[in-house]
VOGU-3710 file (C-alpha; in Angstrom, 3 decimals, decimal comma):
1> mttapprpgp> 68,320/178,383/58,690  69,460/174,792/58,024  66,153/173,599/58,071  62,935/175,451/56,953  59,873/175,936/59,719  56,419/174,512/58,273  53,873/176,663/57,064  50,326/176,443/58,578  47,564/176,087/56,567  43,649/177,221/56,848
11> aaaaaaavhl> 42,903/174,080/58,831  45,874/174,628/61,123  44,486/178,101/61,929  41,383/176,848/63,030  43,148/174,731/65,166  45,657/177,469/66,693  42,299/179,247/67,363  40,829/176,790/69,917  44,412/176,320/71,256  45,116/179,900/71,904
21> adhlesatfa> 41,852/180,332/73,695  42,641/177,457/76,000  46,497/178,127/76,080  45,419/181,782/77,643  42,745/180,385/80,063  45,341/179,384/82,687  47,045/182,353/84,192  49,810/179,941/85,578  52,481/178,143/83,079  50,721/174,570/83,427
31> pppppppaps> 49,748/173,061/80,103  46,275/173,529/79,459  44,070/170,405/81,198  43,522/167,614/78,266  40,004/167,665/76,739  37,368/166,002/78,069  36,578/162,316/77,517  34,824/162,190/73,856  30,896/162,833/74,424  28,332/160,179/73,030
41> pttiltawsr> 26,610/161,289/69,711  23,576/161,249/71,702  24,668/164,103/74,551  25,625/166,085/71,785  22,273/165,647/69,929  20,392/166,651/72,906  22,563/169,857/73,382  21,429/171,119/69,713  17,834/169,814/70,133  17,355/171,839/72,951
51> lrdpstspad> 18,517/174,593/71,758  16,296/174,084/68,533  13,539/173,884/70,690  11,578/177,382/71,268  9,678/175,640/74,081  13,294/175,011/76,238  13,241/177,147/79,280  16,652/179,645/79,570  17,870/177,155/82,058  17,735/174,376/79,899
61> alaaletlhh> 18,943/176,380/77,146  21,695/177,429/79,108  22,705/174,112/80,518  23,121/172,693/76,693  25,321/175,707/76,256  27,388/174,697/78,813  27,660/171,022/77,562  28,190/172,648/73,978  30,637/174,703/75,438  32,444/171,475/77,508
71> hrralrlssa> 33,172/169,608/74,552  33,597/172,377/72,348  37,257/170,813/71,064  35,069/167,908/69,532  32,426/170,107/67,229  32,765/171,223/64,163  30,027/173,707/63,755  27,728/174,042/60,343  25,954/177,287/59,172  22,885/175,793/60,696
81> htslllpllp> 24,344/175,661/64,165  25,587/179,136/63,724  22,027/180,087/63,095  20,980/178,379/66,547  23,735/180,109/68,483  23,305/183,739/67,042  20,179/184,656/68,648  22,003/183,392/72,132  25,226/185,391/71,746  23,661/188,731/73,582
91> vhprlvarll> 21,997/186,228/76,490  25,114/183,977/76,815  28,185/186,003/74,680  30,782/184,399/77,019  29,508/180,991/76,001  28,728/181,454/72,496  31,874/183,630/71,387  33,729/180,571/72,451  32,042/178,037/70,179  31,672/180,374/67,151
101> aasphlvpaf> 35,274/181,315/67,878  36,074/178,217/66,988  34,937/177,977/63,332  36,240/181,758/62,336  34,862/181,248/59,177  31,360/180,969/60,518  31,756/184,126/62,253  28,942/186,905/61,268  30,178/190,098/59,478  28,814/192,137/61,885
111> ipaslpfapr> 29,598/191,975/65,789  27,300/194,132/68,126  28,850/196,974/69,842  26,436/195,749/72,750  28,333/192,906/73,447  30,708/192,902/75,997  34,426/194,087/75,885  36,356/189,911/75,906  33,618/188,177/73,746  33,557/191,243/71,065
121> llllgarasa> 37,050/191,285/71,009  37,088/187,798/70,448  35,066/187,268/67,454  36,550/189,880/66,149  39,840/188,458/66,157  38,135/184,951/65,168  37,229/186,648/61,928  40,526/188,521/61,126  42,285/185,259/61,646  39,803/183,894/58,763
131> kdlpgqagfg> 39,117/187,154/56,952  40,313/185,425/53,607  37,926/182,387/53,620  34,219/182,965/52,131  31,167/182,141/53,679  30,766/185,318/56,013  27,455/184,995/57,874  25,138/187,818/58,940  24,014/188,793/62,132  20,783/190,608/62,989
141> kvastanpas> 19,390/193,823/61,892  21,927/195,906/59,856  22,839/199,099/61,675  21,596/202,449/59,954  24,512/204,701/61,245  28,128/204,356/61,870  30,104/204,066/64,718  33,693/205,234/63,857  35,063/204,259/67,194  33,676/200,714/66,808
151> gesasghddd> 35,578/200,328/63,237  32,129/199,803/61,672  30,896/200,655/58,257  28,121/203,156/57,842  26,228/199,769/56,690  26,852/198,547/59,855  29,614/195,708/59,071  33,209/195,726/60,233  35,053/196,972/57,224  38,041/195,234/58,919
161> pvvavsrile> 38,321/193,174/61,984  42,050/194,142/62,170  41,011/197,922/62,266  37,814/197,061/64,456  40,166/195,662/67,430  42,620/198,660/67,404  39,997/201,210/67,445  38,412/199,498/70,674  41,676/199,395/72,136  42,035/202,744/71,672
171> dvergdqsid> 39,162/204,102/73,085  40,037/201,481/75,910  43,255/203,475/76,241  41,730/206,918/76,329  39,196/206,109/78,511  36,392/206,526/76,224  35,961/202,990/77,069  35,577/200,770/80,119  36,641/197,368/80,650  35,379/194,713/82,955
181> dldhlaltgv> 38,491/192,531/82,550  41,381/191,877/80,113  40,846/188,319/80,487  41,857/185,351/78,211  39,042/185,979/75,725  39,974/189,535/75,001  43,400/188,706/74,710  42,764/185,827/72,677  40,901/188,368/70,153  43,799/190,656/70,226
191> gyalasadev> 46,073/187,679/69,535  44,155/186,910/66,513  44,454/190,679/65,318  48,016/190,814/66,081  48,486/187,826/63,910  46,750/189,086/61,033  47,554/192,838/61,054  50,146/194,591/58,763  52,846/196,473/60,277  51,557/199,617/60,705
201> qfrrilvsll> 48,023/197,847/62,765  50,679/195,756/64,083  52,403/198,695/66,065  49,107/200,598/67,187  47,221/197,554/68,753  50,800/196,153/70,454  50,846/199,654/72,023  47,568/199,802/73,107  47,680/196,522/74,361  50,951/197,236/76,642
211> ricgrtgnla> 49,181/200,435/77,712  45,855/198,770/78,572  47,900/195,866/80,439  50,136/198,121/82,181  46,905/199,900/84,139  45,615/196,638/85,319  48,720/196,007/87,582  47,216/192,222/87,417  49,850/189,066/87,777  47,850/186,923/85,699
221> tgvrvlklme> 47,580/189,595/83,217  51,135/189,411/82,793  51,326/185,638/82,690  48,613/185,728/79,646  50,970/188,451/77,829  54,138/186,315/78,209  51,954/182,965/76,795  50,408/185,241/74,158  53,713/186,569/73,124  55,471/183,563/72,765
231> wlvmgfvesr> 52,681/182,263/70,723  53,012/184,958/68,300  56,577/184,925/67,820  56,889/181,246/67,362  53,702/182,227/64,795  55,722/184,481/62,547  59,014/182,230/62,788  56,797/179,104/61,341  54,965/181,724/58,713  58,245/183,399/58,136
241> kmrkvqvlfe> 57,370/186,683/59,300  60,432/187,693/60,584  59,988/191,491/60,094  57,176/191,505/62,854  59,003/189,824/65,193  62,075/192,851/64,691  59,014/195,722/65,164  57,767/193,618/68,318  61,391/193,736/69,920  61,583/197,494/68,818
251> lispekcege> 58,306/198,396/70,349  59,664/196,615/73,844  63,199/198,041/73,875  64,696/200,165/76,657  64,598/203,147/74,482  60,842/203,007/73,185  60,147/202,235/77,272  61,217/205,412/78,511  60,292/207,193/75,678  56,375/205,985/75,735
261> dyvlfpvlma> 56,732/205,753/79,778  55,383/202,200/79,576  54,112/200,232/83,043  57,099/197,716/82,713  55,696/194,348/83,817  53,927/193,571/80,621  56,739/194,721/78,131  59,004/192,623/80,463  56,719/189,474/80,307  56,433/190,457/76,346
271> acgglralrv> 59,938/190,410/76,230  60,180/187,009/77,694  57,746/185,480/75,646  59,268/186,706/72,634  62,875/185,518/73,882  61,221/181,497/74,928  59,772/181,424/71,289  63,311/182,341/69,768  64,536/179,263/71,651  62,019/176,901/71,160
281> asaryrldfd> 62,428/177,560/67,620  66,006/177,240/67,426  66,076/174,222/69,154  62,610/172,624/67,147  63,665/173,764/63,854  67,119/174,081/64,385  67,963/177,423/63,528  70,487/179,855/63,868  69,007/183,333/64,306  71,210/186,657/64,437
291> prlkqapert> 72,271/186,825/67,834  71,358/190,452/67,979  67,362/189,291/67,735  67,703/187,157/70,983  70,000/190,258/72,707  66,944/192,666/71,961  64,863/191,241/74,563  67,561/190,363/77,099  67,905/193,996/76,997  64,719/194,832/77,747
301> iqfaaeravl> 64,623/191,971/80,585  67,480/194,234/81,931  66,369/197,220/82,274  63,043/195,973/83,431  65,553/194,673/86,538  67,390/197,680/87,263  64,101/199,570/87,320  62,469/196,995/90,000  65,389/197,264/92,464  65,684/201,274/92,400
311> egrpaddqri> 64,348/202,633/95,553  61,964/205,041/95,979  59,339/203,339/93,357  55,375/202,815/94,307  55,774/199,369/96,386  52,632/197,945/94,354  54,717/198,681/90,962  57,865/197,437/92,387  56,401/193,891/93,789  54,645/193,251/90,407
321> lvqcvalglt> 57,459/193,914/88,329  59,891/192,190/90,650  57,535/189,106/90,417  57,263/189,153/86,517  60,849/189,464/86,196  61,387/186,083/88,429  58,617/184,465/86,844  59,108/185,185/83,095  63,235/184,264/83,388  61,799/181,142/84,371
331> rcgqvafhes> 60,393/180,629/80,568  63,049/181,801/78,073  66,133/179,630/79,397  69,421/181,317/80,400  70,131/185,148/79,964  73,576/186,626/80,184  74,414/187,718/83,589  73,505/190,865/84,664  73,831/192,207/88,522  70,077/193,955/88,562
341> vlqcvcmgll> 68,640/190,686/87,190  70,559/188,510/90,269  69,156/191,210/93,112  65,615/190,987/91,662  65,182/187,165/91,007  66,478/186,758/94,797  64,333/189,563/96,119  61,613/188,185/94,103  62,018/184,468/95,384  62,659/185,542/99,385
351> kellplpdll> 59,728/188,368/99,108  56,981/187,332/96,798  57,433/183,707/96,046  58,433/181,927/99,263  57,259/185,062/101,870  57,337/182,483/104,353  58,928/184,723/107,395  56,313/187,616/106,567  53,128/184,755/106,948  54,745/183,357/110,058
361> rmsvenaegn> 54,872/187,123/111,464  51,114/187,757/110,279  50,297/184,007/112,103  51,873/185,591/115,362  50,450/189,082/115,303  46,639/188,003/114,129  46,455/184,703/116,438  42,995/185,143/117,826  39,261/184,628/116,037  38,534/186,099/112,390
371> saefvkaqvn> 42,464/187,268/112,478  43,707/183,434/112,377  40,750/183,049/109,588  42,305/185,792/107,527  45,729/184,972/107,836  44,889/180,851/106,986  43,231/182,263/103,662  46,039/184,054/103,136  48,573/181,242/103,163  45,874/178,930/101,089
381> qhldsvlfke> 45,915/181,402/98,659  49,309/181,458/98,123  49,672/177,909/97,977  47,224/178,143/95,161  49,214/180,939/93,398  51,601/180,593/90,321  53,993/182,419/92,358  54,316/179,552/94,690  54,184/177,156/92,091  57,295/178,587/90,362
391> agpvtgvlcn> 59,638/178,700/93,607  61,272/175,557/92,227  62,461/176,980/88,637  62,780/180,443/90,164  65,472/178,793/92,706  67,033/177,168/89,140  67,175/180,806/87,771  68,729/182,179/90,809  71,441/179,483/91,185  71,944/179,740/87,360
401> qysyandkak> 72,767/184,149/87,504  74,650/183,597/90,917  77,053/181,016/89,160  78,032/183,509/86,525  78,309/186,656/88,867  80,712/188,826/90,206  82,221/188,286/94,166  80,148/191,458/94,976  77,028/189,856/93,339  77,459/186,716/95,025
411> sfvetcvwey> 77,800/188,096/98,095  74,995/190,202/98,266  72,822/187,312/97,240  74,650/184,922/100,135  73,630/187,363/102,753  70,050/187,808/101,558  69,280/184,195/101,692  71,501/183,338/105,268  69,468/186,176/106,720  66,424/184,853/105,619
421> aqeiychlra> 66,997/181,731/107,061  67,528/183,297/110,323  64,061/184,915/109,542  62,377/181,903/109,441  64,018/180,625/112,291  62,903/183,659/114,529  59,236/183,452/113,232  58,648/179,841/112,869  59,819/179,147/116,708  57,311/181,621/117,699
431> avllhwgkqd> 54,427/180,433/115,487  55,069/176,716/116,867  55,079/177,770/120,232  51,887/179,952/119,615  49,561/177,722/117,365  50,647/174,125/118,320  47,673/172,247/119,547  45,167/175,297/118,759  45,756/176,034/115,124  47,306/172,787/113,540
441> dlitaidkia> 45,545/173,545/110,224  47,326/176,850/109,973  50,710/175,405/110,659  49,838/172,249/108,070  49,060/174,900/105,567  52,748/176,959/106,467  54,069/173,664/106,260  54,014/173,353/102,443  55,459/176,965/102,406  58,122/175,866/105,031
451> easflmvvvf> 59,195/172,768/102,861  59,551/174,950/100,040  61,821/177,383/101,464  63,800/175,124/103,142  64,365/173,096/99,468  65,725/176,804/98,361  68,181/177,397/101,140  69,586/173,691/100,161  69,687/174,169/96,359  71,196/177,394/96,779
461> aaevtkhrln> 73,620/176,468/99,895  74,540/173,652/97,185  75,505/176,022/94,471  77,407/178,443/96,665  79,709/175,498/97,987  80,816/175,087/94,365  82,039/178,437/94,082  82,954/179,546/97,578  84,659/176,396/98,999  85,916/174,800/95,937
471> akssegfqpe> 89,909/175,486/95,794  89,720/175,167/92,002  87,059/177,985/91,639  88,124/181,613/90,608  87,069/183,292/93,966  89,134/181,037/95,959  88,601/178,900/99,168  86,289/180,830/101,636  85,957/178,619/104,758  84,214/181,848/106,878
481> vaarilvafs> 81,063/181,050/104,024  80,937/177,184/105,417  80,289/178,342/109,077  77,693/180,949/107,548  75,778/178,055/105,346  76,082/175,734/108,614  74,382/178,396/110,222  71,532/178,540/107,853  71,361/175,089/108,004  70,708/175,217/111,570
491> cvehlrrlrl> 68,017/177,685/111,313  65,705/175,580/109,156  66,650/172,377/110,450  63,138/172,010/111,878  61,840/171,792/108,186  64,053/168,918/107,182  62,108/166,214/105,902  64,071/163,638/104,019  68,230/164,190/103,615  68,594/165,254/99,811
501> peyteavrsa> 71,770/164,485/98,204  72,304/168,599/97,613  71,945/168,653/101,156  74,518/166,143/102,398  76,963/167,197/100,251  76,739/170,947/100,937  76,802/169,983/104,898  79,809/167,539/104,182  81,802/170,439/102,158  80,905/172,818/104,924
511> vlaiqdnaaa> 82,081/170,776/107,872  84,992/169,866/106,122  86,081/173,370/105,644  86,040/174,258/109,123  88,002/171,691/110,324  90,950/172,896/108,960  90,183/176,493/109,976  90,062/177,942/113,307  88,672/181,456/112,705  85,297/179,525/110,226
521> talfiesmps> 85,023/177,140/113,454  84,841/180,144/115,964  82,341/181,659/113,627  80,066/178,793/113,668  80,510/178,216/117,600  79,803/181,761/118,066  76,610/181,581/116,399  75,362/178,991/118,789  72,693/180,453/121,009  73,461/181,293/124,629
531> yteltskpdl> 72,322/179,242/127,620  69,851/182,738/128,265  68,320/182,507/125,084  67,995/179,092/125,272  66,229/179,025/128,473  63,612/182,018/127,733  60,891/182,392/125,402  61,026/184,585/122,805  60,437/188,241/123,457  57,070/188,984/121,520
541> palagttyiw> 53,800/190,408/122,835  51,827/187,525/121,563  53,722/184,985/123,797  53,473/187,435/126,868  51,524/185,265/129,493  52,098/181,936/128,306  54,447/179,008/129,841  57,367/178,331/128,077  58,964/174,603/128,594  62,422/174,866/126,745
551> hrdevqtsri> 62,748/171,236/126,205  59,273/171,713/124,282  60,290/174,335/121,825  60,527/172,063/119,037  62,110/174,673/116,580  64,955/175,232/118,842  65,645/172,320/119,614  65,895/171,195/116,026  68,701/173,979/115,489  70,390/172,881/118,942
561> lfylwvvptc> 70,716/169,132/117,431  72,017/170,434/114,457  74,817/172,217/116,441  75,375/169,157/118,378  75,928/167,045/115,054  78,246/169,522/113,792  80,277/170,274/116,645  82,100/167,001/117,544  83,832/167,132/114,126  85,184/170,539/114,744
571> vglvpvhmiq> 85,580/171,024/118,625  89,496/170,561/118,829  89,748/173,573/116,993  87,343/175,676/119,308  89,150/178,367/121,608  88,796/177,060/125,209  86,301/180,102/126,520  83,803/179,212/123,515  83,873/175,731/124,900  82,777/176,942/128,423
581> dkvasimfly> 80,703/179,397/127,535  78,779/178,138/124,629  78,943/174,282/123,925  79,429/172,969/127,600  76,098/175,338/128,453  73,969/173,784/125,482  75,623/170,095/126,123  74,719/170,070/129,670  71,304/171,354/129,402  70,461/168,952/126,892
591> lqhsnekvts> 71,941/166,142/128,539  68,453/165,348/130,429  66,190/166,137/127,079  62,982/164,177/126,247  64,144/163,556/122,640  66,734/160,817/122,605  68,505/162,011/119,410  69,142/165,200/121,163  70,880/163,364/124,357  72,572/161,082/122,341
601> ashsvmvsfs> 74,345/164,291/120,294  74,869/165,875/123,675  77,205/162,727/124,885  78,860/162,731/121,537  79,968/166,340/121,767  81,335/165,104/125,643  83,164/162,354/123,431  84,648/164,619/121,212  85,712/167,325/123,542  87,450/164,781/125,689
611> ssgsdtdqdd> 89,271/163,290/122,676  90,823/166,186/121,735  93,587/167,997/122,186  95,440/170,737/120,467  98,820/172,596/121,155  96,950/175,928/121,985  95,422/176,607/125,425  96,638/172,903/126,081  96,886/173,278/129,424  93,723/175,478/130,124
621> gaalkeqltf> 91,730/172,784/127,939  93,114/170,020/130,176  91,757/171,728/133,388  88,285/172,541/131,046  87,827/168,657/131,012  88,529/167,979/134,482  86,016/170,603/135,443  83,382/169,440/132,885  83,566/165,807/133,841  82,347/166,194/137,556
631> yyikrsleay> 79,251/168,182/135,877  78,904/165,712/133,308  78,969/162,214/135,054  76,414/163,787/137,650  74,080/165,324/134,970  74,113/161,865/133,042  73,859/159,086/136,226  70,884/161,213/137,366  68,802/161,127/134,388  69,743/157,121/134,274
641> pgvtpfdgla> 67,978/154,949/133,319  65,151/156,637/131,182  66,567/160,101/129,677  70,202/159,312/129,276  70,741/156,317/126,823  73,147/153,690/128,023  75,279/153,695/124,862  76,021/157,614/125,080  76,930/157,677/128,528  79,408/154,613/127,746
651> sgvaalvrhl> 81,362/156,203/125,097  81,198/159,446/127,432  82,649/157,500/130,264  85,366/155,277/127,927  86,141/159,068/126,396  87,318/160,105/129,725  89,125/157,845/131,492  91,131/157,274/128,202  91,745/161,145/127,808  92,018/162,708/131,428
661> pagsaailfc> 94,996/163,202/133,195  96,518/159,878/135,185  95,125/159,503/138,236  92,878/162,431/137,898  90,315/163,238/140,151  87,661/163,353/137,791  88,229/159,811/136,757  87,851/158,888/140,507  85,112/160,677/141,055  83,475/158,940/138,131
671> ihslvvkakd> 84,589/155,786/138,864  82,922/156,482/142,615  79,920/157,351/140,984  79,321/154,903/138,270  79,760/152,277/141,401  77,407/154,219/143,720  74,802/154,346/141,028  75,069/150,640/140,328  74,604/149,997/144,233  71,283/151,699/143,806
681> lcevakvqnk> 70,281/150,267/140,639  70,888/146,795/142,167  69,024/147,855/144,854  65,728/148,515/142,928  66,271/145,504/140,501  66,205/143,206/143,569  62,913/144,798/144,495  61,058/144,457/141,106  62,896/141,031/139,826  63,205/138,480/142,692
691> slwrsweest> 65,218/136,217/140,062  67,388/138,895/138,987  70,913/136,817/139,880  69,823/133,486/138,424  68,875/135,000/135,022  71,878/137,668/135,332  73,654/136,130/132,158  70,592/137,200/129,921  69,629/139,882/131,578  69,058/143,382/129,862
701> dpckkmldll> 68,735/145,381/133,567  70,263/148,784/133,871  72,341/147,631/136,838  73,612/144,895/134,832  74,489/147,177/132,042  76,450/149,559/134,722  77,831/146,425/135,787  79,219/145,718/132,625  80,663/149,280/132,423  82,942/149,007/135,509
711> lrliflvdiq> 84,131/145,883/134,289  84,778/147,412/130,804  86,801/149,792/132,586  89,190/147,628/134,449  91,207/147,758/130,734  90,606/151,294/130,251  91,716/152,849/133,229  95,145/154,210/133,843  97,176/152,525/136,260  97,449/155,525/138,758
721> sfpyllkela> 93,252/154,852/139,007  93,346/151,165/138,265  94,090/150,377/142,117  90,650/152,231/142,872  88,587/150,797/140,367  89,849/147,376/142,112  89,157/148,640/145,424  85,704/150,230/144,524  84,701/147,356/142,904  85,647/144,458/145,665
731> efvtllpkeg> 83,619/146,759/148,095  80,731/146,463/146,293  80,987/142,698/145,581  81,233/141,842/149,247  78,020/143,665/149,672  75,854/141,472/147,306  74,100/138,359/148,571  75,395/135,047/147,518  73,747/134,778/144,445  75,010/138,112/143,593
741> qdallhdmha> 78,532/137,615/144,443  78,565/134,500/142,361  76,973/136,419/139,425  79,539/139,225/139,185  82,378/137,012/140,027  81,314/134,728/137,245  81,466/137,506/134,845  84,930/139,074/136,130  86,305/135,455/135,698  84,993/135,679/132,049
751> hvaesddvtr> 86,597/139,425/131,205  89,777/138,634/132,827  90,403/135,523/131,051  89,224/137,314/127,683  91,855/139,478/127,864  95,135/139,432/126,403  96,397/142,528/128,262  99,690/140,960/129,424  100,582/144,081/132,021  96,826/143,936/133,699
761> kpvlvswlqs> 96,188/140,050/133,684  98,219/138,390/136,224  97,583/141,242/138,964  93,220/140,927/138,109  94,092/137,212/138,832  95,596/137,838/142,125  93,312/139,916/143,023  89,853/137,641/141,642  91,610/134,972/143,885  91,540/137,303/146,728
771> lsylssqsrs> 88,178/138,551/146,000  86,779/135,170/145,875  88,117/134,043/149,103  87,037/137,286/150,929  83,340/136,603/149,381  83,144/133,120/150,508  84,267/133,982/153,971  81,718/136,712/154,005  78,951/134,497/153,545  78,624/133,205/157,075
781> eshskaksaa> 79,126/136,364/158,261  77,018/139,211/159,135  77,003/142,896/157,697  79,580/144,088/159,930  81,857/141,635/159,112  81,108/142,290/155,329  83,060/145,981/156,530  85,951/144,380/157,813  86,308/142,206/154,707  86,396/145,317/152,902
791> asiasdelal> 89,082/146,829/155,145  91,174/143,152/154,489  90,501/144,333/150,741  91,986/148,093/151,706  95,431/146,279/153,358  95,646/143,995/149,966  95,585/147,212/148,183  98,734/147,914/149,931  100,400/144,835/148,303  98,652/145,401/145,010
801> nramarl> 100,209/149,345/144,959  103,502/147,585/145,082  103,211/145,236/142,374  101,840/148,403/140,280  105,014/150,245/141,306  106,955/147,169/140,154  104,974/147,410/136,846
//
């Protein structure tokens, strides 16, 4: 020890008495709430005067006691105050006991056996904490006979409050005395007794306490045991009573657990509380404990975790033990890796702290009437529980244990988390389809748990990338894990509310990993839903008879959107048959989705596929590109304007004409379809906007955008498709009215003038001169002569083709 811890004095002991009860009151790990604002003297004086007045009604007396109890931390009791409180002890035992325990030296020497279990233990414990102080007060009439089981002497006074506490607990352990609840007041009294007991009584009280706590099967009891043991061990260290710390760890050792056949959850929490105290004391006072002292509670934790993951344990026993392992490890700092501990923490996090799949399943199976209200109550109850509140810290414990695990243990936990994400997707999809617009408050409540589940998956995945997707790690680079991470993220994409740094980094690492690995890419693409899955509602009885509209399936849409974002980064490695079976079906189905993000992402997939090329399946890939082009252009133009975003369409068309084979029928079809669409749009625009051509230059009309795209293609299409494009444009221009011809010719002249393409520019200049001449001639002729003008252009095409041949 480099620095000796301070020794607490009597005043500190009194303050600790108040602190421990407040510390144990909440069955969570949150710090106690701050004391209320200091009361005015009038408030306190009024309360005491009411208690002093014999005419005060019981209701007013109770209100006065509650006022004093509320401000108990600010009170300093005297013997006069005690004389007012003692007659009220049998009537309001819990309120009065809390007030008396704050001044241990004023607690009466005789504690009536008729008091309820918790207040009685609290007062005995308070007496034990101040048994060496003078001024013990008496209470009531002295009993004439002894009660051996109560620890009382023949005079009716307790010989030793520690012995009394021990005997009461032994009575309860044997079943001779029943208890309503082992609450914070009872545990506070036991804590004071343990702090004051000699080694023999310490052993007796602690063993009885652990047995009684084990019977409760209550998580709140487990949490309070942890906090109590932390308080005890911290006090023993500060008062240099390390022998008691050793005794404590001996009594909860694996060997003792097996010999005494303890229920393990309070033993485990005691170990976690003791270990936490050692770590806090070590840091606070710069103490160096014997390593074996810290190893003792860690052995107990590992023993309990091994028992928790054993098959065949009673479900309730296993659940509370798993819960306690997960919660306890958040308080005691880092412990050595142990496979059972990792498995237990994983089980607790996924099944107990964040039971989202189970809650979603319950909400779907109990969707009507009172059943729905029951599910809502279950969800709200979980939101308020210590389990949910500690989900974040337990995720940290999981990642810490995972980082030291061997490959087998890592793979087990990864599989559990990825399957958990898949379950979330399946049940969340059904729940949203079933409840949206009907049980929105239930969806909102579940969403809070869902958000925490999403964060857990992201944080764990980020930890996995450090070990599995790092070439320098001991496990080596494992790109197939990247595919599983991306699949898991696709399943929880609907729950993403913001882009966390961990999320961004995990996605980036995973995408980079699959970009260079065809097998990992294939694994990711294979996980995409099929066309049948996309267009069919979940096969659940609760959804029978409901109408399913696939593009309103928000959860599925979010998942597909994630795929559409990732696929462009790796599409070059995807085998042709997977493009046809998986990617194309999703891309074309979502091309006309009402969500613009989805349609834009679908166009991005087409751009990436059109631009991709690999040595494998090159011929099949080129043939598939041509086949898909026909359908892509048809589906895109059907929904333009409206659903199809122009930027997505433009980028898709540009990619097609750049990367399809020269003179391809698909390119010619694309050109022709765009011209036909431009004609239709112009006809509509002329009806809706009489001044269309006069404001053409500033226009943002869809027909203007379509014609701009056609003009852009003049410099993008291959030489073999070039004449066909010029022919289509010429035919289109000659059919326009005078104002339209002038506006479009002006745009064409501007495009050509700005071009630095020395190959095409001379041809385009000649073509524009001919087109301008023909347009001027057609203005004075009938519509029939417009057709002959088009034929003239066709004949000019022969000369143009000869020029192309020379080029």
